[in-house]
C-alpha positions as CSV (number, residue, x, y, z in Angstrom):
1,M,-16.0,-9.5,23.9
2,D,-16.4,-5.8,24.7
3,I,-14.5,-2.9,23.1
4,N,-12.0,-2.5,26.1
5,T,-11.0,-6.1,25.7
6,L,-10.4,-5.6,22.0
7,I,-8.3,-2.4,22.7
8,D,-6.2,-4.3,25.3
9,F,-5.6,-7.1,22.8
10,D,-4.7,-4.6,20.2
11,K,-2.1,-3.1,22.5
12,Y,-0.7,-6.6,23.3
13,L,-0.3,-7.4,19.6
14,L,1.4,-4.1,19.0
15,L,4.0,-4.7,21.8
16,A,4.6,-8.2,20.5
17,M,5.2,-7.0,16.9
18,N,6.7,-3.6,17.4
19,G,10.4,-3.0,16.8
20,S,13.5,-5.2,17.3
21,D,17.0,-5.1,18.7
22,S,18.5,-4.9,15.2
23,L,19.8,-1.7,13.8
24,F,19.9,-3.5,10.4
25,W,16.2,-4.3,10.4
26,D,15.3,-0.9,11.7
27,G,17.0,0.5,8.6
28,V,15.3,-2.0,6.3
29,V,11.9,-1.0,7.6
30,K,12.7,2.7,7.5
31,V,13.7,2.4,3.9
32,Y,10.8,0.2,2.9
33,T,8.2,2.6,4.3
34,S,9.7,5.6,2.5
35,M,8.2,6.8,-0.8
36,W,11.4,7.4,-2.8
37,I,12.6,3.8,-2.8
38,W,9.5,2.8,-4.8
39,I,10.0,5.4,-7.6
40,P,11.4,2.8,-10.1
41,L,8.3,0.6,-9.5
42,I,5.9,3.6,-10.0
43,L,7.7,4.6,-13.2
44,M,7.5,1.0,-14.5
45,L,3.8,0.9,-13.7
46,V,3.3,4.2,-15.6
47,Y,5.3,2.7,-18.6
48,V,3.1,-0.4,-18.6
49,L,-0.1,1.6,-18.6
50,V,1.1,3.9,-21.3
51,K,2.3,1.0,-23.5
52,N,-0.9,-1.0,-23.2
53,N,-3.4,1.9,-23.6
54,N,-3.9,4.8,-25.9
55,I,-3.3,8.2,-24.5
56,K,-7.0,8.9,-23.7
57,D,-7.3,5.6,-21.9
58,F,-4.1,6.2,-20.0
59,L,-5.3,9.6,-18.8
60,V,-8.6,8.1,-17.7
61,L,-6.6,5.4,-15.7
62,L,-4.5,8.1,-14.0
63,L,-7.7,9.9,-13.1
64,F,-9.1,6.8,-11.5
65,I,-5.9,5.9,-9.6
66,A,-5.9,9.5,-8.3
67,I,-9.5,9.0,-7.2
68,V,-8.5,5.8,-5.3
69,V,-5.7,7.6,-3.4
70,T,-7.9,10.7,-2.8
71,I,-10.7,8.6,-1.3
72,T,-8.5,6.4,0.9
73,D,-6.4,9.3,2.2
74,T,-9.5,11.5,2.8
75,V,-11.4,8.8,4.6
76,S,-8.4,7.7,6.7
77,S,-6.8,11.1,7.5
78,T,-9.5,13.7,7.1
79,I,-12.5,11.8,8.4
80,C,-11.4,8.9,10.7
81,K,-8.4,10.3,12.5
82,P,-10.1,13.5,13.8
83,F,-13.4,11.7,14.4
84,F,-12.0,8.8,16.5
85,E,-9.1,10.7,18.0
86,R,-7.2,7.5,18.9
87,W,-3.7,8.2,19.9
88,R,-0.8,6.7,18.0
89,P,1.2,4.4,20.2
90,T,4.1,6.8,19.9
91,R,1.9,9.6,21.2
92,D,-0.2,7.7,23.8
93,P,0.9,8.9,27.2
94,L,0.6,5.3,28.5
95,L,2.7,3.7,25.7
96,M,4.9,6.4,24.2
97,Y,7.9,5.4,26.4
98,I,7.4,1.7,26.0
99,V,7.2,1.2,22.2
100,D,10.3,1.0,20.1
101,V,10.8,4.1,18.0
102,V,13.2,4.2,15.0
103,G,14.9,7.6,14.9
104,E,12.4,10.4,15.3
105,T,9.6,8.6,13.6
106,R,6.5,9.4,15.8
107,G,3.9,10.7,13.4
108,A,1.0,13.0,14.2
109,R,-1.2,12.6,17.2
110,Y,-3.9,10.3,15.9
111,G,-3.5,7.0,14.1
112,F,-6.9,5.4,13.4
113,T,-7.0,4.5,10.6
114,S,-3.7,3.9,8.9
115,S,-3.3,6.0,5.7
116,H,-0.3,3.8,4.6
117,A,-2.5,0.7,4.8
118,S,-5.5,2.2,3.1
119,N,-3.5,3.9,0.3
120,S,-1.3,0.8,-0.3
121,F,-4.2,-1.7,-0.5
122,G,-6.4,0.7,-2.5
123,I,-3.8,1.0,-5.2
124,A,-2.9,-2.7,-5.0
125,V,-6.5,-3.9,-5.4
126,F,-7.2,-1.5,-8.2
127,V,-4.1,-2.5,-10.2
128,L,-4.5,-6.2,-9.7
129,L,-8.1,-6.0,-10.9
130,L,-7.0,-3.9,-13.8
131,I,-4.2,-6.2,-15.1
132,K,-5.5,-9.6,-13.9
133,N,-2.3,-11.6,-13.5
134,R,-2.1,-14.1,-10.6
135,A,1.7,-13.6,-9.9
136,L,1.3,-9.8,-9.9
137,S,-1.8,-10.0,-7.8
138,V,-0.1,-12.0,-5.1
139,S,3.0,-9.7,-5.3
140,L,0.9,-6.6,-4.9
141,I,-0.9,-7.9,-1.9
142,L,2.5,-8.9,-0.4
143,W,3.8,-5.4,-1.1
144,A,0.8,-3.7,0.5
145,A,0.8,-6.0,3.5
146,M,4.6,-5.5,4.2
147,N,4.1,-1.7,3.8
148,A,1.3,-1.8,6.3
149,F,3.3,-4.0,8.7
150,T,6.2,-1.4,8.7
151,R,3.9,1.0,10.5
152,I,3.4,-1.5,13.4
153,Y,7.2,-2.1,13.5
154,L,7.8,1.6,13.8
155,G,5.2,1.9,16.5
156,V,3.1,4.6,14.8
157,H,0.0,2.3,14.4
158,Y,-1.8,-0.4,16.2
159,P,-2.7,-3.6,14.3
160,G,-6.3,-2.4,14.6
161,D,-5.4,0.8,12.7
162,I,-3.9,-1.4,10.0
163,L,-6.9,-3.7,9.7
164,A,-9.3,-0.8,9.4
165,G,-7.1,0.9,6.9
166,T,-6.8,-2.3,4.9
167,F,-10.6,-2.6,4.8
168,I,-10.9,1.0,3.6
169,G,-8.3,0.4,0.9
170,V,-9.8,-2.9,-0.4
171,V,-13.3,-1.6,-0.5
172,T,-12.2,1.6,-2.2
173,G,-9.9,-0.2,-4.8
174,W,-12.7,-2.6,-5.7
175,G,-15.4,0.2,-5.8
176,V,-13.4,2.6,-7.9
177,Y,-12.4,-0.3,-10.3
178,T,-16.1,-1.2,-10.7
179,L,-16.8,2.4,-11.6
180,Y,-13.9,2.4,-14.0
181,T,-15.2,-0.6,-15.8
182,Y,-18.6,1.1,-16.2
183,V,-17.0,4.2,-17.6
184,K,-14.7,2.2,-19.9
185,K,-17.7,0.3,-21.4
186,R,-19.4,3.7,-22.0
187,M,-16.3,4.9,-23.7
188,H,-15.8,1.6,-25.7
189,S,-12.1,1.9,-24.9
190,G,-9.3,0.2,-23.0
191,P,-7.0,-2.6,-24.0
192,R,-8.8,-4.7,-26.6
193,R,-7.6,-8.0,-28.1
194,D,-9.6,-9.9,-30.7
195,W,-7.8,-13.1,-30.1
196,I,-6.9,-15.3,-27.2
197,S,-3.1,-15.6,-26.6
198,T,-0.9,-16.5,-23.7
199,Q,1.1,-13.4,-24.5
200,Y,-1.7,-11.3,-22.9
201,T,-3.5,-11.3,-19.6
202,S,-7.3,-11.7,-19.7
203,S,-7.7,-7.9,-19.5
204,G,-5.4,-7.4,-22.5
205,Y,-2.0,-6.5,-20.9
206,L,1.2,-8.0,-22.3
207,V,2.5,-10.7,-20.0
208,S,6.0,-9.6,-20.8
209,D,5.2,-6.1,-19.4
210,V,3.8,-7.8,-16.2
211,Y,7.1,-9.5,-15.8
212,M,8.9,-6.1,-16.1
213,L,6.7,-4.9,-13.2
214,L,7.5,-7.9,-11.1
215,I,11.2,-7.5,-11.8
216,A,11.0,-3.8,-10.7
217,M,9.1,-4.8,-7.6
218,F,11.4,-7.7,-6.5
219,G,14.5,-5.7,-7.6
220,T,13.4,-3.1,-5.1
221,F,12.9,-5.7,-2.5
222,V,16.5,-6.8,-3.0
223,A,17.8,-3.2,-3.1
224,I,16.1,-2.2,0.2
225,P,18.5,-4.2,2.6
226,V,21.5,-3.1,0.6
227,V,20.5,0.6,0.8
228,S,19.6,0.1,4.4
229,F,23.0,-1.4,5.2
230,F,25.0,1.5,3.7
231,T,22.6,4.2,5.0
232,F,22.0,3.1,8.6
233,V,24.6,0.4,9.5
234,Y,27.8,0.9,7.5
């Protein structure tokens, strides 16, 4: 299979997955892909990290999370997009009048790779490796995958852009976490438990705090269609 066949298949997938005839779902996706709707979840994550770490360890964690985002965003936006110069579907002269566009959401000219996908999966992988809770891990992957899918729905990325961005995010999240564990061992710091208890994850985070994170995440999932209805439909 040559590259042109893959590109054609990528375009076919985009047109099959992009948009809908529903104003309600347009609103849901628009709200989901926005940053502000996730502020409660971000604040809850910060609270959990502060509660389960001393101040020095917390600041180190913030540094490594910042490193994840810096790498994923730099590789995706600063390196890949100008290097490959692949038009976004909404900017491609051959597709820009075919794809469904929600509002004025068209994005910049180039879209390979997806920064949304790389950033989301980078953070998700780092946090799931850090906290080590199965329910949270599955939920974080679901959150990142849905965040990535919104970009296809909005027509600003091809599925191939999303897959490449996901790969960058997963590799970066795993790599930075590996570096973090090395630094943590050198510091002899981080959450430490001298006993085994079902109250803690294997990495030493309170399970009750993990539940609070899950409540914040799924509470936001529930809030999104409500906010969408009153913002875009009602």
